[in-house]
C-alpha positions in Angstrom: 33.8 -103.9 24.4 32.1 -107.0 26.6 29.3 -106.0 28.9 30.6 -106.8 32.7 27.6 -108.1 34.7 28.7 -105.8 37.2 28.4 -102.8 35.2 24.6 -103.0 35.2 23.5 -101.8 38.7 20.1 -104.1 39.0 22.3 -107.6 37.8 25.1 -106.2 40.6 22.4 -106.1 42.8 20.4 -109.3 42.2 23.9 -111.1 42.3 24.8 -109.8 45.8 21.5 -110.7 47.3 22.0 -114.2 46.0 25.7 -114.2 47.5 24.5 -113.1 50.9 21.3 -116.0 50.9 23.5 -118.5 50.0 26.4 -117.3 52.9 22.8 -117.2 55.5 22.2 -120.4 54.7 25.6 -122.3 54.8 25.9 -120.6 58.1 24.9 -123.1 61.0 22.4 -121.5 63.3 23.7 -119.9 66.6 20.5 -118.6 68.1 19.3 -121.2 70.6 16.5 -122.8 69.0 13.1 -122.8 71.3 13.3 -126.0 73.0 16.5 -125.2 74.4 14.9 -122.1 76.6 11.6 -123.0 76.6 12.7 -126.4 78.6 14.0 -123.9 81.6 11.3 -121.5 81.9 9.7 -120.8 85.1 11.2 -119.8 88.5 14.5 -120.9 89.9 15.1 -120.6 93.8 18.1 -121.0 96.4 17.2 -124.0 98.8 16.8 -121.5 101.1 14.5 -119.4 99.3 16.6 -116.1 99.8 17.5 -116.0 95.6 14.5 -116.4 93.0 15.4 -116.2 89.6 12.3 -116.3 87.0 13.6 -117.5 83.4 10.7 -115.6 81.2 10.1 -117.2 78.1 10.8 -113.6 76.5 14.3 -114.5 77.3 14.7 -112.0 80.0 15.2 -112.7 83.4 14.0 -110.9 87.0 15.9 -112.1 90.2 14.3 -111.0 94.0 16.9 -111.4 96.7 15.5 -111.3 100.0 12.8 -108.7 99.8 14.2 -107.1 97.2 12.1 -107.6 94.3 13.7 -107.5 90.8 16.9 -106.9 92.2 18.3 -107.7 88.8 16.8 -108.1 85.4 18.7 -108.9 81.8 18.3 -110.8 79.4 19.7 -114.3 78.9 20.0 -117.5 76.4 20.1 -120.8 76.4 22.2 -123.4 74.6 21.9 -127.2 75.3 22.5 -127.2 78.7 24.1 -123.8 79.6 23.1 -120.6 80.5 24.2 -116.9 79.5 23.2 -113.9 81.3 23.6 -110.2 80.3 22.6 -108.2 83.2 21.1 -104.4 82.3 24.1 -103.4 84.2 26.7 -104.9 82.0 27.4 -107.8 84.5 27.9 -110.9 82.8 27.6 -114.4 83.9 26.5 -118.1 83.0 25.9 -121.4 84.8 24.9 -124.5 83.9 21.6 -126.7 84.0 22.8 -130.5 85.6 19.7 -131.8 85.1 16.2 -130.1 84.3 15.5 -128.9 87.4 18.9 -128.0 88.9 21.1 -125.1 88.0 24.5 -124.0 89.2 25.1 -120.6 88.7 27.3 -118.0 90.8 28.6 -120.2 93.0 24.9 -121.6 93.7 23.0 -124.0 93.0 19.1 -123.1 92.2 16.5 -125.2 92.1 12.9 -125.5 89.6 10.1 -124.2 91.6 6.8 -126.5 90.5 
């Protein structure tokens, strides 16, 4: 009777690990590159100053509205010039950086505070 490589548990695990590693290497990266997000870190503010959104290096954001600090908090991801938000309460939103200092999000325009 011929031995099958899969009949030996250790060989089956080695082969399965090699297949998974090859699949992972072939799949394009979906996560944002550090340069995508890092170029937008900092404080973003509406022209009237009422809404202030800080994009933190940790991938979290903290948004203040008027006198209410930390009105909304959650995580964000940047891919290219697009940003996606996931609020801690389950709300989702997105936006577009139209240039390095201007963000359009939720029908509002935010400007980078320097």
